[in-house]
C-alpha positions in Angstrom: 126.3 -121.7 57.5 126.3 -120.6 61.1 127.3 -117.0 60.1 124.3 -117.0 57.6 122.0 -118.2 60.4 123.3 -115.6 62.8 122.7 -112.8 60.1 119.2 -114.0 59.4 118.4 -114.2 63.2 119.8 -110.6 63.5 117.6 -109.3 60.7 114.6 -111.2 62.0 115.2 -109.6 65.4 115.2 -106.1 63.8 112.1 -106.8 61.7 110.2 -108.1 64.7 111.6 -105.5 67.0 109.6 -103.0 69.1 108.5 -100.8 66.1 106.6 -103.6 64.4 105.2 -104.9 67.6 103.9 -101.5 68.6 102.6 -101.0 65.1 100.7 -104.3 65.1 99.1 -103.8 68.5 98.6 -100.1 68.0 96.8 -100.6 64.7 94.6 -103.2 66.4 93.7 -100.7 69.2 93.0 -97.9 66.6 90.7 -100.2 64.6 89.0 -101.4 67.7 88.2 -97.9 68.7 87.2 -96.7 65.2 84.8 -99.7 64.8 83.4 -99.3 68.3 84.5 -102.7 69.8 83.4 -104.6 66.8 84.9 -107.8 68.3 82.2 -107.7 71.0 79.2 -106.1 69.4 79.5 -108.0 66.2 80.4 -111.4 67.7 76.9 -112.9 67.8 76.0 -111.7 64.3 79.3 -113.2 62.9 78.3 -116.6 64.2 74.9 -116.3 62.4 76.8 -115.4 59.2 79.1 -118.4 59.5 76.1 -120.7 60.1 74.7 -119.5 56.8 71.7 -117.6 58.2 72.3 -114.8 55.7 73.7 -116.7 52.8 72.3 -115.7 49.4 73.1 -118.1 46.5 72.5 -115.4 44.0 75.2 -113.1 45.4 78.5 -112.8 43.4 81.3 -115.0 44.7 82.7 -118.5 44.5 82.5 -119.9 48.1 80.3 -119.6 51.2 81.1 -117.6 54.3 82.0 -120.9 56.1 84.2 -122.1 53.3 86.0 -118.8 53.2 86.6 -118.9 57.0 87.7 -122.5 56.8 90.2 -121.7 54.0 91.7 -118.9 56.1 91.7 -121.0 59.2 93.4 -123.9 57.4 96.3 -121.5 56.7 96.5 -120.2 60.2 95.9 -123.3 62.3 99.3 -124.9 61.6 102.7 -125.4 63.3 102.2 -122.1 65.1 99.5 -123.6 67.3 101.7 -126.5 68.4 105.3 -125.6 67.9 104.9 -121.8 67.9 103.1 -121.7 71.3 105.7 -124.0 72.8 108.5 -121.8 71.5 106.8 -118.6 72.9 106.5 -120.2 76.3 110.0 -121.8 76.3 111.6 -118.5 75.2 109.4 -115.8 76.8 107.9 -117.6 79.8 104.2 -118.1 80.7 103.5 -114.4 80.3 103.9 -114.7 76.5 100.5 -116.4 76.5 98.8 -113.3 77.8 100.4 -111.2 75.0 99.2 -113.8 72.4 95.7 -113.2 73.7 96.1 -109.4 73.5 97.4 -109.8 69.9 94.4 -112.0 69.0 91.8 -109.7 70.7 93.0 -106.6 68.8 93.8 -108.8 65.8 90.1 -109.5 65.4 89.6 -105.8 64.6 92.5 -105.9 62.2 91.2 -108.9 60.4 87.7 -107.4 60.3 89.0 -104.3 58.6 91.3 -106.0 56.2 88.7 -108.5 54.9 86.0 -105.8 54.7 88.4 -103.8 52.5 89.2 -106.9 50.5 85.6 -107.4 49.5 85.0 -103.7 48.9 87.9 -103.5 46.4 87.9 -106.9 44.9 88.1 -107.2 41.1 87.0 -109.6 38.5 89.7 -110.9 36.1 89.4 -111.9 32.5 88.7 -115.5 33.6 85.7 -114.3 35.6 87.4 -115.2 38.9 87.3 -112.7 41.8 90.5 -111.4 43.2 91.2 -109.4 46.3 93.7 -108.7 49.1 96.0 -105.9 50.3 97.6 -105.4 46.9 94.2 -104.5 45.4 92.9 -102.4 48.2 96.2 -100.6 48.4 96.2 -99.8 44.7 92.4 -99.0 44.4 91.7 -97.6 47.9 94.8 -95.5 48.3 95.4 -94.7 44.6 97.8 -95.6 41.8 100.7 -93.7 43.3 100.8 -96.4 46.1 101.1 -99.3 43.6 104.8 -99.8 44.5 103.7 -100.7 48.0 101.1 -103.1 46.6 103.8 -104.7 44.4 106.1 -105.0 47.5 103.3 -106.8 49.4 102.6 -109.2 46.5 106.3 -110.0 46.2 106.8 -110.7 49.9 103.7 -112.9 49.8 104.8 -115.0 46.8 108.2 -115.6 48.5 106.9 -116.1 52.0 104.6 -118.9 50.7 107.6 -121.0 49.8 108.9 -120.8 53.4 106.2 -120.5 56.0 103.4 -121.9 53.8 105.4 -124.8 52.2 108.8 -126.0 53.3 108.4 -125.3 57.0 105.0 -127.0 57.1 106.3 -130.0 55.0 109.2 -130.4 57.4 106.8 -130.4 60.4 104.6 -133.1 58.8 107.7 -135.3 58.1 109.1 -134.8 61.5 105.8 -135.5 63.2 105.1 -138.7 61.2 108.7 -139.8 61.4 108.8 -139.4 65.1 105.5 -141.2 65.4 106.8 -144.1 63.3 109.9 -144.4 65.5 107.7 -144.3 68.6 105.6 -147.2 67.3 108.2 -149.4 65.6 111.5 -148.4 67.1 114.6 -146.5 65.9 114.9 -146.2 62.1 118.5 -145.0 61.9 119.4 -143.8 58.4 116.1 -145.0 57.1 114.4 -141.9 58.7 115.7 -139.7 55.8 114.1 -142.1 53.2 110.9 -142.1 55.2 110.8 -138.3 55.2 111.4 -138.1 51.4 108.5 -140.6 50.9 106.3 -138.5 53.2 107.3 -135.4 51.3 106.4 -137.0 47.9 103.0 -138.1 49.3 102.3 -134.6 50.6 103.3 -133.1 47.2 100.9 -135.5 45.4 98.0 -134.7 47.8 98.7 -131.0 47.6 98.7 -131.1 43.8 95.4 -132.9 43.6 93.8 -130.2 45.7 95.4 -127.0 44.4 94.8 -127.9 40.8 91.1 -127.3 41.4 91.6 -123.7 42.5 89.9 -121.9 45.3 86.7 -123.9 45.1 88.4 -127.2 45.7 90.8 -125.7 48.3 87.8 -124.3 50.2 85.8 -127.6 49.9 88.7 -129.6 51.4 89.4 -127.0 54.0 85.8 -126.9 55.2 85.9 -130.6 55.9 89.5 -130.8 57.2 89.5 -127.8 59.6 86.5 -128.9 61.8 87.8 -132.5 62.0 91.4 -131.6 63.0 90.3 -128.9 65.4 87.9 -131.0 67.3 90.4 -133.9 67.5 93.1 -131.6 69.0 90.8 -129.7 71.3 89.2 -132.9 72.5 92.6 -134.3 73.6 93.5 -131.0 75.2 90.3 -130.8 77.2 90.7 -134.3 78.4 94.1 -133.4 79.8 92.9 -130.2 81.4 90.0 -132.1 83.0 92.5 -134.5 84.5 94.5 -131.5 85.9 91.6 -129.2 86.8 93.1 -128.3 90.1 96.0 -126.7 88.3 94.0 -124.4 86.0 93.7 -121.4 88.4 97.4 -121.5 89.3 98.2 -121.5 85.6 96.1 -118.4 85.0 98.0 -116.7 87.9 101.3 -117.8 86.3 100.3 -116.3 82.9 99.1 -112.9 84.3 101.9 -112.4 86.8 104.7 -113.1 84.3 103.0 -111.0 81.6 104.2 -107.9 83.5 107.1 -109.1 85.6 110.4 -110.8 84.6 110.3 -114.6 84.6 113.1 -116.0 86.7 115.3 -118.8 85.5 114.1 -122.3 86.5 115.2 -125.7 85.5 116.2 -125.5 81.8 114.5 -122.2 81.4 116.9 -119.3 81.0 114.6 -116.5 82.3 113.1 -113.6 80.3 112.7 -109.9 80.8 109.2 -108.4 80.1 110.1 -107.0 76.7 111.3 -110.4 75.6 108.1 -111.9 76.9 106.0 -109.4 74.9 108.0 -109.9 71.8 107.6 -113.6 71.8 103.9 -113.4 72.6 103.1 -110.9 69.9 105.4 -112.5 67.3 104.1 -116.1 67.9 100.5 -114.7 68.1 100.8 -113.1 64.7 102.6 -116.2 63.4 99.6 -118.2 64.6 96.6 -116.1 63.5 98.3 -114.0 60.8 96.3 -110.8 61.8 98.0 -107.9 60.2 99.9 -109.9 57.6 97.2 -109.5 55.0 96.9 -113.2 53.9 93.3 -114.0 55.0 91.8 -111.1 52.9 92.9 -113.0 49.8 90.8 -116.1 50.8 87.8 -114.1 52.0 87.7 -112.1 48.8 86.2 -115.1 47.0 83.2 -115.2 49.4 79.7 -115.2 48.1 78.3 -111.9 49.4 77.5 -108.3 48.3 78.1 -106.9 51.8 81.8 -106.4 52.5 81.1 -105.8 56.2 79.6 -109.2 56.5 82.7 -110.9 55.3 84.7 -108.8 57.7 82.6 -110.0 60.5 83.1 -113.6 59.4 86.8 -113.2 59.1 87.3 -111.7 62.6 86.4 -115.0 64.1 89.6 -116.4 62.7 92.0 -115.1 65.4 89.4 -116.0 68.1 89.3 -119.7 67.0 93.0 -119.9 66.1 94.6 -118.2 69.1 92.0 -117.7 71.9 90.8 -121.3 71.5 93.4 -123.6 69.9 96.6 -121.9 71.0 95.3 -121.6 74.5 94.7 -125.4 74.6 98.4 -126.0 73.8 99.6 -123.4 76.3 97.5 -124.8 79.2 98.5 -128.4 78.5 102.2 -127.3 78.6 101.9 -125.2 81.7 99.8 -127.7 83.7 102.5 -130.3 82.9 105.2 -128.1 84.4 107.5 -129.1 81.6 108.0 -125.5 80.3 111.1 -125.3 82.4 112.6 -128.5 81.0 114.8 -126.8 78.4 112.9 -128.6 75.6 111.5 -126.3 72.9 109.0 -126.3 70.0 106.8 -129.3 69.0 108.8 -131.8 71.2 107.8 -129.7 74.3 104.1 -129.9 73.3 104.4 -133.6 72.6 106.1 -134.3 76.0 103.4 -132.3 77.8 100.6 -134.3 76.1 102.5 -137.6 76.8 102.9 -136.7 80.5 99.1 -136.8 81.0 98.2 -139.4 78.4 101.0 -141.9 78.2 101.1 -143.9 75.0 98.6 -141.7 73.1 99.8 -138.1 73.9 102.6 -138.3 71.2 100.1 -139.7 68.7 97.6 -136.8 69.3 100.3 -134.2 68.8 101.9 -135.9 65.8 98.6 -136.5 64.0 97.4 -133.0 64.9 100.7 -131.4 63.7 100.5 -133.4 60.4 96.9 -132.3 59.7 97.5 -128.7 60.7 100.6 -128.4 58.6 99.0 -130.0 55.5 96.0 -127.7 55.6 98.4 -124.8 55.8 100.3 -126.0 52.7 97.2 -126.0 50.5 95.9 -122.7 51.6 99.2 -120.8 51.5 99.6 -122.0 47.9 96.5 -119.9 47.1 98.1 -116.8 48.8 101.3 -117.3 46.9 99.4 -117.7 43.6 97.5 -114.5 44.2 100.8 -112.7 44.9 102.6 -114.0 41.7 99.4 -113.4 39.6 99.3 -109.8 40.7 103.0 -109.4 39.8 103.3 -111.3 36.5 99.7 -112.2 35.4 98.0 -115.6 35.0 100.8 -116.9 32.7 103.1 -117.2 35.8 100.7 -119.2 37.9 101.4 -122.7 36.3 105.2 -122.5 36.7 104.7 -121.1 40.3 102.5 -124.1 41.1 105.1 -126.6 39.9 107.9 -124.9 41.9 105.6 -124.9 44.9 104.9 -128.6 44.6 108.6 -129.5 43.9 109.7 -127.7 47.1 107.5 -129.8 49.4 109.7 -133.0 49.4 112.8 -130.9 49.7 111.4 -129.2 52.8 110.3 -132.5 54.2 113.8 -134.0 54.1 116.0 -131.1 55.1 116.9 -129.0 58.2 115.1 -125.7 58.0 116.6 -123.3 60.5 117.5 -120.8 57.8 114.1 -121.2 56.1 112.4 -120.5 59.5 114.4 -117.3 59.7 113.5 -116.2 56.2 109.8 -117.0 56.9 109.8 -114.7 60.0 111.5 -111.9 58.0 109.1 -112.0 55.1 106.1 -112.3 57.4 107.2 -109.1 59.0 107.7 -107.4 55.6 104.2 -108.4 54.5 102.7 -106.8 57.6 104.2 -103.3 57.0 102.4 -102.3 53.8 99.2 -104.0 55.0 99.1 -102.1 58.3 99.9 -98.8 56.6 96.9 -99.3 54.3 94.6 -100.4 57.1 95.3 -97.2 59.0 94.9 -95.0 55.9 91.6 -96.7 54.9 90.2 -97.2 58.4 87.8 -94.3 58.1 86.1 -95.9 55.0 85.6 -99.2 56.9 84.2 -97.3 60.0 81.7 -95.5 57.8 80.6 -98.7 56.0 80.3 -100.6 59.3 78.1 -97.9 60.8 75.9 -97.9 57.7 75.6 -101.7 57.7 74.6 -102.0 61.3 72.0 -99.2 60.8 70.5 -101.0 57.8 70.7 -104.4 59.5 69.6 -103.6 63.0 68.4 -100.0 62.9 71.3 -98.6 64.9 
């Protein structure tokens, strides 16, 4: 088993090596330039779109702008915001936070471009449901000869959903609630496994009740769950930062200094060279907000609008909320606590940091937040996996896929998932490659459409 784990870690290291990191950041820079700093000049307009100022009930689509964004956010605000940030800091040092911000800033342009394309090239199936995503804009925007690349993306998505969207998240929920139970009632011993199985079965039931209703029900649940869980987590974080306000400026200095200089070993921290810091920051940033992976376009393709650029503007707020806001909360709580050198990693590090400032309730905030974040990711990632398998095999394959997806939830909840985490990282990277190639190839089309939209909307 250890040899398998070592092989998976080696492959993951290759997939997430310098070429993919440079491609991700480089694509973001290119799209930022081609769309003339869309992250800044389109920011205010995107907030108006999300608030429903420009909603038209008669437009074609199944869900509102806000519901589409909530669905995409419910998939991205997950374990990456709690465990992923902690892993980035524990492995790459404080400077990894800076590179997460960089990934998010340029990721906004990536998500804008991919979701604009998703609306532009979405199709209507025989069941009258709208479909979109990288597999469709690759095939239709780049031409039929590129269909093998679209098939590869759909395959990677349908497989990745079982890992990062399902078993990893279910395991995180079970761990969080299991640890919380032990904190409240004492050690459970062998009963903890039984508890995790029960938690997994409950998650499977709740997931089934939501995903059976399709994108409309998924979006409806997400639009209620995302604001609640985000406000709960950010509220706890802001309380801690207010209590440690004198440490905020030193933390900023720590982040910026170590973003460009090696982080020396301290306490249980092994030290990190700059390239390792960048790798962890970019990889965890992408893991968190999924910019460049091509998942969000599948959710946004169902939005009710006739203007593709509008949905692109709505979608670009995803990385801002997910990484610039939520991930930063986790990072600052960890860094002001000083526990990043403790040798603890992942969710336990975040939990310890919260508990250090809020004894008795810190663990509860993290456990409940992790459970809600992970559950929301499970329901939204099912939709992505469904769209992938539907593209590959048609609607007839959706029902079997759905049952397999639900069946894997309790298995993921009750087992150790180091191997699954590795597979998830690999397939996430493999999803990014065809998507990024398509975004570069079709970037001129989006730039022209964006220029036309702003001219018609604002006269310039």
